[in-house]
N, CA, C and O atoms as a GROMACS GRO file, in nm:
protein
  240
    1UNK      N    1   3.718  -1.812   2.995
    1UNK     CA    2   3.670  -1.700   2.986
    1UNK      C    3   3.610  -1.656   2.841
    1UNK      O    4   3.506  -1.591   2.831
    2UNK      N    5   3.697  -1.703   2.717
    2UNK     CA    6   3.661  -1.693   2.599
    2UNK      C    7   3.527  -1.774   2.555
    2UNK      O    8   3.442  -1.726   2.480
    3UNK      N    9   3.522  -1.881   2.601
    3UNK     CA   10   3.406  -1.961   2.569
    3UNK      C   11   3.273  -1.911   2.639
    3UNK      O   12   3.162  -1.930   2.591
    4UNK      N   13   3.298  -1.845   2.757
    4UNK     CA   14   3.190  -1.785   2.833
    4UNK      C   15   3.138  -1.667   2.755
    4UNK      O   16   3.017  -1.649   2.744
    5UNK      N   17   3.231  -1.583   2.697
    5UNK     CA   18   3.193  -1.474   2.610
    5UNK      C   19   3.118  -1.530   2.496
    5UNK      O   20   3.003  -1.495   2.473
    6UNK      N   21   3.181  -1.618   2.425
    6UNK     CA   22   3.119  -1.678   2.290
    6UNK      C   23   2.979  -1.732   2.340
    6UNK      O   24   2.880  -1.713   2.268
    7UNK      N   25   2.966  -1.794   2.455
    7UNK     CA   26   2.839  -1.846   2.474
    7UNK      C   27   2.730  -1.736   2.514
    7UNK      O   28   2.610  -1.755   2.491
    8UNK      N   29   2.779  -1.622   2.576
    8UNK     CA   30   2.700  -1.504   2.597
    8UNK      C   31   2.655  -1.430   2.479
    8UNK      O   32   2.549  -1.368   2.473
    9UNK      N   33   2.745  -1.440   2.385
    9UNK     CA   34   2.713  -1.369   2.260
    9UNK      C   35   2.641  -1.453   2.182
    9UNK      O   36   2.574  -1.388   2.102
   10UNK      N   37   2.624  -1.586   2.171
   10UNK     CA   38   2.543  -1.672   2.111
   10UNK      C   39   2.394  -1.648   2.156
   10UNK      O   40   2.298  -1.641   2.079
   11UNK      N   41   2.392  -1.635   2.298
   11UNK     CA   42   2.275  -1.634   2.366
   11UNK      C   43   2.202  -1.483   2.336
   11UNK      O   44   2.081  -1.464   2.342
   12UNK      N   45   2.295  -1.392   2.306
   12UNK     CA   46   2.224  -1.253   2.280
   12UNK      C   47   2.191  -1.260   2.157
   12UNK      O   48   2.088  -1.199   2.130
   13UNK      N   49   2.253  -1.322   2.057
   13UNK     CA   50   2.201  -1.318   1.924
   13UNK      C   51   2.076  -1.396   1.911
   13UNK      O   52   1.996  -1.357   1.826
   14UNK      N   53   2.042  -1.512   1.990
   14UNK     CA   54   1.923  -1.590   1.985
   14UNK      C   55   1.810  -1.513   2.040
   14UNK      O   56   1.697  -1.518   1.991
   15UNK      N   57   1.851  -1.424   2.165
   15UNK     CA   58   1.748  -1.342   2.194
   15UNK      C   59   1.684  -1.234   2.104
   15UNK      O   60   1.567  -1.197   2.107
   16UNK      N   61   1.797  -1.184   2.013
   16UNK     CA   62   1.748  -1.094   1.912
   16UNK      C   63   1.672  -1.156   1.794
   16UNK      O   64   1.576  -1.098   1.743
   17UNK      N   65   1.717  -1.280   1.752
   17UNK     CA   66   1.645  -1.361   1.661
   17UNK      C   67   1.500  -1.389   1.713
   17UNK      O   68   1.406  -1.381   1.634
   18UNK      N   69   1.480  -1.421   1.840
   18UNK     CA   70   1.358  -1.467   1.873
   18UNK      C   71   1.267  -1.327   1.870
   18UNK      O   72   1.151  -1.324   1.829
   19UNK      N   73   1.329  -1.230   1.912
   19UNK     CA   74   1.238  -1.089   1.905
   19UNK      C   75   1.201  -1.056   1.762
   19UNK      O   76   1.091  -1.003   1.745
   20UNK      N   77   1.280  -1.081   1.654
   20UNK     CA   78   1.276  -1.060   1.528
   20UNK      C   79   1.166  -1.181   1.482
   20UNK      O   80   1.086  -1.144   1.396
   21UNK      N   81   1.157  -1.278   1.514
   21UNK     CA   82   1.084  -1.400   1.467
   21UNK      C   83   0.935  -1.354   1.532
   21UNK      O   84   0.837  -1.376   1.461
   22UNK      N   85   0.914  -1.292   1.661
   22UNK     CA   86   0.807  -1.266   1.706
   22UNK      C   87   0.736  -1.133   1.627
   22UNK      O   88   0.615  -1.120   1.612
   23UNK      N   89   0.831  -1.046   1.585
   23UNK     CA   90   0.764  -0.937   1.500
   23UNK      C   91   0.719  -0.973   1.373
   23UNK      O   92   0.620  -0.922   1.320
   24UNK      N   93   0.802  -1.078   1.312
   24UNK     CA   94   0.763  -1.132   1.168
   24UNK      C   95   0.620  -1.198   1.190
   24UNK      O   96   0.531  -1.176   1.109
   25UNK      N   97   0.598  -1.291   1.315
   25UNK     CA   98   0.490  -1.358   1.338
   25UNK      C   99   0.359  -1.253   1.340
   25UNK      O  100   0.255  -1.268   1.276
   26UNK      N  101   0.389  -1.156   1.421
   26UNK     CA  102   0.268  -1.040   1.428
   26UNK      C  103   0.241  -0.986   1.296
   26UNK      O  104   0.125  -0.973   1.256
   27UNK      N  105   0.339  -0.956   1.231
   27UNK     CA  106   0.308  -0.902   1.083
   27UNK      C  107   0.237  -0.994   1.007
   27UNK      O  108   0.138  -0.955   0.945
   28UNK      N  109   0.276  -1.125   1.000
   28UNK     CA  110   0.194  -1.230   0.924
   28UNK      C  111   0.059  -1.235   0.968
   28UNK      O  112  -0.032  -1.239   0.885
   29UNK      N  113   0.030  -1.235   1.111
   29UNK     CA  114  -0.106  -1.248   1.158
   29UNK      C  115  -0.194  -1.121   1.116
   29UNK      O  116  -0.311  -1.140   1.085
   30UNK      N  117  -0.140  -0.995   1.115
   30UNK     CA  118  -0.188  -0.884   1.080
   30UNK      C  119  -0.246  -0.874   0.925
   30UNK      O  120  -0.352  -0.821   0.888
   31UNK      N  121  -0.138  -0.944   0.842
   31UNK     CA  122  -0.181  -0.964   0.710
   31UNK      C  123  -0.292  -1.046   0.677
   31UNK      O  124  -0.380  -1.017   0.595
   32UNK      N  125  -0.283  -1.158   0.750
   32UNK     CA  126  -0.395  -1.251   0.735
   32UNK      C  127  -0.510  -1.198   0.768
   32UNK      O  128  -0.608  -1.220   0.697
   33UNK      N  129  -0.520  -1.115   0.890
   33UNK     CA  130  -0.644  -1.046   0.920
   33UNK      C  131  -0.685  -0.942   0.825
   33UNK      O  132  -0.803  -0.936   0.792
   34UNK      N  133  -0.607  -0.868   0.784
   34UNK     CA  134  -0.630  -0.764   0.672
   34UNK      C  135  -0.693  -0.827   0.557
   34UNK      O  136  -0.799  -0.785   0.509
   35UNK      N  137  -0.622  -0.938   0.508
   35UNK     CA  138  -0.670  -1.005   0.399
   35UNK      C  139  -0.803  -1.064   0.399
   35UNK      O  140  -0.874  -1.057   0.298
   36UNK      N  141  -0.851  -1.137   0.534
   36UNK     CA  142  -0.975  -1.170   0.563
   36UNK      C  143  -1.085  -1.060   0.572
   36UNK      O  144  -1.201  -1.079   0.534
   37UNK      N  145  -1.038  -0.943   0.629
   37UNK     CA  146  -1.128  -0.833   0.624
   37UNK      C  147  -1.166  -0.785   0.491
   37UNK      O  148  -1.279  -0.743   0.469
   38UNK      N  149  -1.065  -0.790   0.391
   38UNK     CA  150  -1.099  -0.748   0.260
   38UNK      C  151  -1.196  -0.843   0.190
   38UNK      O  152  -1.297  -0.804   0.132
   39UNK      N  153  -1.154  -0.982   0.202
   39UNK     CA  154  -1.237  -1.084   0.151
   39UNK      C  155  -1.402  -1.056   0.207
   39UNK      O  156  -1.500  -1.055   0.134
   40UNK      N  157  -1.402  -1.036   0.338
   40UNK     CA  158  -1.539  -1.035   0.390
   40UNK      C  159  -1.602  -0.918   0.336
   40UNK      O  160  -1.723  -0.918   0.311
   41UNK      N  161  -1.525  -0.813   0.315
   41UNK     CA  162  -1.614  -0.683   0.254
   41UNK      C  163  -1.641  -0.714   0.111
   41UNK      O  164  -1.753  -0.681   0.072
   42UNK      N  165  -1.559  -0.772   0.021
   42UNK     CA  166  -1.613  -0.813  -0.099
   42UNK      C  167  -1.717  -0.894  -0.091
   42UNK      O  168  -1.812  -0.865  -0.165
   43UNK      N  169  -1.729  -0.994  -0.018
   43UNK     CA  170  -1.832  -1.076  -0.015
   43UNK      C  171  -1.973  -1.009   0.040
   43UNK      O  172  -2.080  -1.052  -0.001
   44UNK      N  173  -1.968  -0.911   0.126
   44UNK     CA  174  -2.083  -0.859   0.153
   44UNK      C  175  -2.112  -0.764   0.034
   44UNK      O  176  -2.228  -0.763  -0.009
   45UNK      N  177  -2.030  -0.692  -0.017
   45UNK     CA  178  -2.083  -0.608  -0.144
   45UNK      C  179  -2.133  -0.704  -0.257
   45UNK      O  180  -2.230  -0.661  -0.319
   46UNK      N  181  -2.087  -0.819  -0.292
   46UNK     CA  182  -2.138  -0.909  -0.376
   46UNK      C  183  -2.282  -0.937  -0.328
   46UNK      O  184  -2.375  -0.926  -0.409
   47UNK      N  185  -2.303  -0.970  -0.212
   47UNK     CA  186  -2.440  -1.031  -0.154
   47UNK      C  187  -2.535  -0.909  -0.181
   47UNK      O  188  -2.646  -0.927  -0.230
   48UNK      N  189  -2.488  -0.782  -0.148
   48UNK     CA  190  -2.574  -0.665  -0.152
   48UNK      C  191  -2.613  -0.660  -0.300
   48UNK      O  192  -2.730  -0.646  -0.335
   49UNK      N  193  -2.502  -0.672  -0.395
   49UNK     CA  194  -2.545  -0.650  -0.539
   49UNK      C  195  -2.637  -0.743  -0.586
   49UNK      O  196  -2.732  -0.706  -0.654
   50UNK      N  197  -2.615  -0.892  -0.549
   50UNK     CA  198  -2.710  -0.989  -0.570
   50UNK      C  199  -2.866  -0.949  -0.544
   50UNK      O  200  -2.960  -0.960  -0.623
   51UNK      N  201  -2.867  -0.897  -0.407
   51UNK     CA  202  -3.005  -0.867  -0.364
   51UNK      C  203  -3.058  -0.753  -0.443
   51UNK      O  204  -3.180  -0.750  -0.455
   52UNK      N  205  -2.992  -0.663  -0.497
   52UNK     CA  206  -3.046  -0.557  -0.571
   52UNK      C  207  -3.075  -0.611  -0.712
   52UNK      O  208  -3.175  -0.565  -0.765
   53UNK      N  209  -3.000  -0.705  -0.784
   53UNK     CA  210  -3.035  -0.757  -0.889
   53UNK      C  211  -3.163  -0.828  -0.876
   53UNK      O  212  -3.254  -0.799  -0.954
   54UNK      N  213  -3.181  -0.924  -0.781
   54UNK     CA  214  -3.293  -0.973  -0.754
   54UNK      C  215  -3.436  -0.888  -0.716
   54UNK      O  216  -3.550  -0.931  -0.729
   55UNK      N  217  -3.406  -0.789  -0.679
   55UNK     CA  218  -3.519  -0.685  -0.660
   55UNK      C  219  -3.559  -0.643  -0.799
   55UNK      O  220  -3.677  -0.646  -0.836
   56UNK      N  221  -3.451  -0.600  -0.883
   56UNK     CA  222  -3.484  -0.540  -1.002
   56UNK      C  223  -3.543  -0.657  -1.081
   56UNK      O  224  -3.640  -0.632  -1.152
   57UNK      N  225  -3.501  -0.770  -1.078
   57UNK     CA  226  -3.592  -0.861  -1.171
   57UNK      C  227  -3.718  -0.891  -1.122
   57UNK      O  228  -3.809  -0.912  -1.202
   58UNK      N  229  -3.741  -0.896  -0.992
   58UNK     CA  230  -3.885  -0.886  -0.937
   58UNK      C  231  -3.969  -0.780  -0.977
   58UNK      O  232  -4.091  -0.795  -0.986
   59UNK      N  233  -3.904  -0.658  -1.005
   59UNK     CA  234  -3.981  -0.546  -1.043
   59UNK      C  235  -4.026  -0.534  -1.169
   59UNK      O  236  -4.126  -0.466  -1.192
   60UNK      N  237  -3.955  -0.604  -1.277
   60UNK     CA  238  -3.989  -0.597  -1.410
   60UNK      C  239  -4.124  -0.683  -1.448
   60UNK      O  240  -4.165  -0.685  -1.564
   0.00000   0.00000   0.00000
């Protein structure tokens, strides 16, 4: 009986660890997506600035 309880305890701990790993994976994915969105926004701003600079140079 003691071995069965130990086994059940181990299984319970593994389930908890699996849930924690799932949460961490989700947070990592969200962080990657957030970083990608930030990089995309910066690139879009740079492209807009480049176009404005080109227009100013053509206007001179």
